C-alpha positions as CSV (number, residue, x, y, z in Angstrom):
1,M,-0.2,0.0,0.3
2,A,2.8,2.6,-1.3
3,D,0.1,5.1,-2.2
4,L,-1.8,6.1,0.7
5,A,-3.5,8.6,-1.2
6,Y,-7.9,8.8,-1.2
7,W,-9.9,8.4,-3.7
8,P,-13.4,8.8,-2.9
9,V,-16.2,7.8,-5.8
10,E,-19.5,6.6,-6.5
11,V,-20.7,2.7,-7.7
12,R,-21.4,3.7,-11.2
13,R,-23.4,-0.1,-12.5
14,I,-23.2,-3.1,-10.9
15,T,-23.4,-6.7,-13.5
16,A,-23.0,-10.1,-13.1
17,P,-19.8,-11.7,-15.5
18,T,-20.7,-14.8,-13.8
19,P,-23.1,-16.3,-11.1
20,G,-21.0,-16.5,-8.6
21,T,-19.3,-12.5,-9.3
22,R,-20.5,-9.4,-9.1
23,R,-18.8,-6.5,-11.7
24,V,-18.9,-3.3,-9.3
25,T,-17.8,-0.3,-11.5
26,F,-16.5,2.9,-9.9
27,G,-15.9,6.1,-11.1
28,A,-15.6,9.7,-10.5
29,P,-14.5,13.2,-11.8
30,G,-11.1,14.0,-11.4
31,F,-10.4,9.3,-11.2
32,E,-8.4,9.4,-14.2
33,Q,-5.6,10.2,-11.9
34,F,-5.9,6.7,-10.1
35,P,-2.5,4.9,-10.2
36,K,-1.8,1.8,-12.3
37,A,-0.2,0.1,-10.3
38,G,0.6,-2.4,-12.4
39,P,-2.0,-5.8,-13.4
40,D,-3.1,-7.5,-10.3
41,Q,-3.2,-3.7,-9.3
42,Y,-5.2,-3.8,-5.3
43,F,-5.9,-1.1,-3.3
44,K,-8.1,-1.2,0.3
45,L,-12.5,-0.4,-0.2
46,F,-14.3,1.2,2.7
47,M,-17.3,1.1,3.0
48,P,-20.0,3.2,4.8
49,L,-21.5,1.9,8.6
50,A,-24.9,2.2,8.4
51,G,-26.8,5.3,8.9
52,Q,-23.8,6.4,6.8
53,T,-23.6,8.0,2.7
54,E,-19.9,7.6,3.2
55,P,-17.3,6.3,4.9
56,R,-15.1,7.9,7.7
57,L,-11.5,8.2,7.3
58,P,-8.6,9.0,9.8
59,D,-6.1,11.9,8.3
60,P,-4.2,10.9,6.0
61,V,-0.6,9.4,7.1
62,E,2.2,12.2,5.4
63,G,5.7,10.2,4.4
64,G,3.2,7.7,3.4
65,D,4.0,5.6,6.8
66,V,2.1,3.0,6.0
67,R,1.6,0.9,9.6
68,S,1.3,4.3,11.1
69,W,-1.7,5.1,9.3
70,Y,-3.0,1.1,10.6
71,V,-2.6,2.4,13.7
72,S,-4.7,5.3,13.3
73,Y,-7.5,2.8,11.2
74,L,-7.4,0.7,13.3
75,S,-7.8,3.0,16.8
76,M,-10.8,4.6,15.0
77,P,-13.5,4.0,17.8
78,D,-16.0,0.6,16.4
79,E,-18.8,2.2,15.9
80,L,-17.5,4.6,13.8
81,R,-14.5,2.5,12.0
82,P,-15.5,1.7,8.2
83,P,-15.2,-1.9,6.8
84,M,-12.4,-1.9,5.1
85,R,-11.1,-5.1,2.5
86,T,-8.8,-5.3,0.2
87,F,-9.4,-5.8,-4.0
88,T,-7.9,-6.2,-6.9
89,V,-8.8,-3.8,-10.0
90,R,-10.2,-5.9,-12.9
91,H,-10.6,-3.0,-15.5
92,H,-9.1,0.2,-15.3
93,R,-10.5,2.6,-17.8
94,A,-8.5,6.2,-17.2
95,D,-10.2,7.5,-20.0
96,H,-13.9,7.0,-19.1
97,Q,-12.7,7.8,-15.1
98,E,-13.2,4.0,-13.8
99,I,-12.6,1.0,-13.0
100,D,-14.2,-2.4,-12.4
101,V,-14.3,-4.7,-9.3
102,D,-15.2,-8.7,-9.5
103,F,-16.9,-9.3,-6.5
104,V,-17.1,-13.6,-5.3
105,V,-20.2,-14.1,-4.2
106,H,-20.4,-16.0,-0.3
107,D,-22.4,-15.8,2.4
108,D,-21.2,-13.5,4.8
109,G,-18.8,-10.3,5.6
110,A,-18.6,-6.6,5.6
111,A,-18.3,-6.8,1.8
112,Q,-21.4,-9.2,1.2
113,R,-24.0,-7.2,3.5
114,W,-22.9,-4.1,1.0
115,L,-22.7,-5.5,-1.9
116,R,-26.1,-7.1,-1.7
117,T,-27.8,-3.4,-0.9
118,V,-25.7,-1.3,-3.2
119,E,-26.9,0.4,-5.9
120,P,-25.9,3.2,-8.7
121,G,-24.9,6.6,-7.3
122,D,-23.6,5.1,-3.6
123,K,-20.7,6.2,-2.2
124,V,-17.2,4.3,-0.9
125,T,-13.7,5.6,-0.8
126,L,-10.6,3.5,-1.9
127,L,-7.2,4.1,-0.8
128,G,-4.1,2.6,-2.3
129,A,-3.0,1.6,-5.3
130,N,-0.1,-1.6,-5.3
131,S,0.9,-3.9,-7.7
132,L,2.8,-7.7,-6.8
133,Y,3.6,-9.1,-10.1
134,H,7.2,-8.3,-11.1
135,P,8.8,-10.7,-14.0
136,P,12.6,-10.9,-13.6
137,A,14.6,-10.4,-16.5
138,G,15.5,-13.4,-18.5
139,T,11.8,-15.2,-17.5
140,E,10.6,-18.0,-19.9
141,W,7.4,-18.8,-19.5
142,Q,4.7,-17.8,-16.4
143,L,2.5,-20.3,-13.9
144,L,-0.1,-18.3,-12.4
145,I,-2.0,-20.4,-9.6
146,G,-4.7,-19.1,-7.5
147,D,-8.8,-19.5,-5.8
148,E,-12.0,-17.5,-7.2
149,T,-10.4,-15.0,-5.2
150,A,-7.3,-14.3,-6.9
151,V,-9.1,-15.0,-10.4
152,P,-9.6,-10.9,-10.7
153,A,-5.8,-10.5,-10.6
154,I,-5.4,-13.7,-13.0
155,S,-6.9,-12.4,-15.7
156,A,-6.3,-8.6,-15.8
157,I,-2.7,-10.4,-15.5
158,V,-2.9,-13.0,-18.5
159,E,-5.7,-10.4,-20.7
160,Q,-1.9,-8.0,-20.1
161,L,0.2,-10.2,-21.2
162,P,2.7,-9.0,-23.8
163,P,2.3,-11.4,-27.6
164,G,3.2,-15.1,-27.4
165,T,4.0,-15.0,-23.7
166,R,3.4,-18.5,-22.5
167,A,1.5,-18.8,-19.2
168,V,0.2,-21.7,-17.1
169,V,-2.9,-20.9,-15.2
170,I,-4.0,-23.2,-12.6
171,A,-7.3,-21.8,-10.9
172,D,-9.5,-23.0,-9.0
173,V,-13.2,-21.9,-9.2
174,P,-16.8,-23.4,-7.3
175,D,-17.8,-24.9,-10.6
176,A,-17.7,-24.8,-14.7
177,G,-20.6,-21.5,-15.0
178,E,-17.4,-19.6,-12.8
179,E,-14.3,-20.8,-15.6
180,L,-13.4,-17.9,-18.3
181,K,-12.6,-17.4,-20.8
182,W,-9.5,-14.3,-21.6
183,D,-8.8,-11.5,-24.6
184,T,-5.6,-12.2,-24.4
185,E,-1.8,-12.2,-26.9
186,G,-0.4,-14.6,-24.5
187,D,0.3,-18.1,-25.6
188,V,-2.2,-19.3,-22.2
189,D,-2.7,-22.7,-20.9
190,T,-5.5,-23.1,-18.5
191,T,-6.5,-25.7,-15.8
192,W,-9.9,-25.0,-13.7
193,L,-10.7,-27.1,-10.6
194,H,-14.0,-27.3,-9.3
195,R,-13.1,-27.1,-5.3
196,G,-10.4,-29.2,-5.7
197,S,-6.8,-28.9,-4.6
198,L,-4.0,-26.5,-5.7
199,L,-1.1,-27.7,-4.3
200,D,-2.8,-31.5,-5.3
201,A,-3.0,-29.7,-9.2
202,V,0.2,-28.1,-8.9
203,R,2.4,-31.3,-7.9
204,A,1.0,-33.2,-10.6
205,A,1.3,-31.0,-13.4
206,T,3.6,-31.2,-16.2
207,L,5.3,-27.9,-16.8
208,P,7.1,-26.4,-19.2
209,Q,10.8,-26.2,-19.0
210,G,13.0,-23.4,-18.5
211,Q,13.0,-20.0,-16.1
212,C,9.5,-19.9,-14.8
213,Y,7.9,-16.7,-13.0
214,A,5.4,-17.6,-9.9
215,W,2.3,-15.5,-9.0
216,V,0.3,-17.8,-6.3
217,A,-2.4,-16.2,-4.0
218,G,-5.4,-16.7,-2.3
219,E,-5.9,-18.6,0.5
220,A,-3.0,-18.2,2.8
221,S,-2.8,-21.7,4.1
222,M,-3.1,-22.9,0.6
223,V,-0.4,-19.9,-0.9
224,R,2.2,-21.2,1.9
225,D,1.6,-25.1,0.8
226,V,2.5,-24.2,-2.6
227,R,5.0,-22.0,-2.1
228,R,7.0,-24.4,0.3
229,H,6.2,-27.2,-3.1
230,L,7.7,-24.4,-5.5
231,V,10.9,-23.6,-3.7
232,G,10.9,-27.7,-1.8
233,D,9.7,-30.0,-4.5
234,R,10.7,-28.0,-8.1
235,A,13.7,-26.1,-6.6
236,F,12.0,-22.6,-7.7
237,P,14.6,-19.9,-6.9
238,K,13.0,-17.6,-4.2
239,N,13.1,-14.8,-6.1
240,T,11.1,-15.7,-8.5
241,I,7.7,-16.6,-6.7
242,T,5.5,-13.8,-6.2
243,F,3.2,-14.8,-3.1
244,T,0.1,-13.4,-1.2
245,G,-2.6,-14.4,1.0
246,Y,-5.9,-12.9,0.5
247,W,-7.9,-14.0,3.3
248,R,-7.6,-16.6,6.2
249,V,-10.0,-18.8,7.2
250,G,-12.3,-17.0,10.0
251,R,-10.1,-14.3,10.2
252,T,-11.3,-11.0,9.2
253,E,-8.9,-8.3,7.2
254,E,-9.7,-6.1,10.2
255,Q,-8.1,-8.8,12.5
256,V,-5.4,-9.9,10.1
257,S,-4.4,-6.3,10.1
258,R,-5.0,-5.5,13.7
259,D,-2.3,-8.7,14.3
260,A,-0.2,-7.4,12.0
261,V,0.2,-4.3,13.4
262,E,1.1,-5.6,17.1
263,T,3.6,-8.0,15.5
264,G,5.7,-6.2,13.2
265,T,5.1,-9.0,10.6
266,R,3.7,-9.7,7.4
267,D,0.9,-12.2,6.7
268,E,2.6,-14.7,4.4
269,D,5.0,-17.5,5.7
270,D,8.8,-15.9,4.0
């Protein structure tokens, strides 16, 4: 979260690309300045509490001190602190001053409660933007692995691949209705699982030879185990793997953030 600027926006459209996702288009005058950090670009989304028309937030922190900002946010009283979740930019149309964000529909949580009632014109605030995707020089092919929460980022990466770039995608979604077809100039081989084991699928995969860049995201324990397999069993150098736990079973983002602030540790296994 290198960029700590707030971006007040409003909902412009809500569509359903698949039965299990909702695409919300956000925009605002001046939003063409929203940074393009990279294809897996992510940001913090703040939603208003009940009875509010827009979220209340702590003042921005000078110098981009992320920890100080988190401390200020987490110190807000519960009745004032807006729910915060991290999402990926699916499409970025600077000329239209808007972005698309794909939400996975599931049972509960702050974002799900907001999503069930959201309408065009509703106001939210974005914070940041940052990107983790960074293939090293000399990369010959890419391995993209994730559950359904990572599919928006994988989709954006695949659709921005340079012509002829070879990539292997292994993605886990609830069923065939959530599989996607991408408009890409890359040479992409995709395996879709339907509530399968990503670790088992990666272990069983016959992968190309040559220098690989791996990008792994989704549930934190899956990410940890897949990375350990790539490093320990397939001898991938650690600096050729980008990995991030998007979520943890039984833990909200606020809880994970509070733990990280208190312990000074990151949320993934290193």
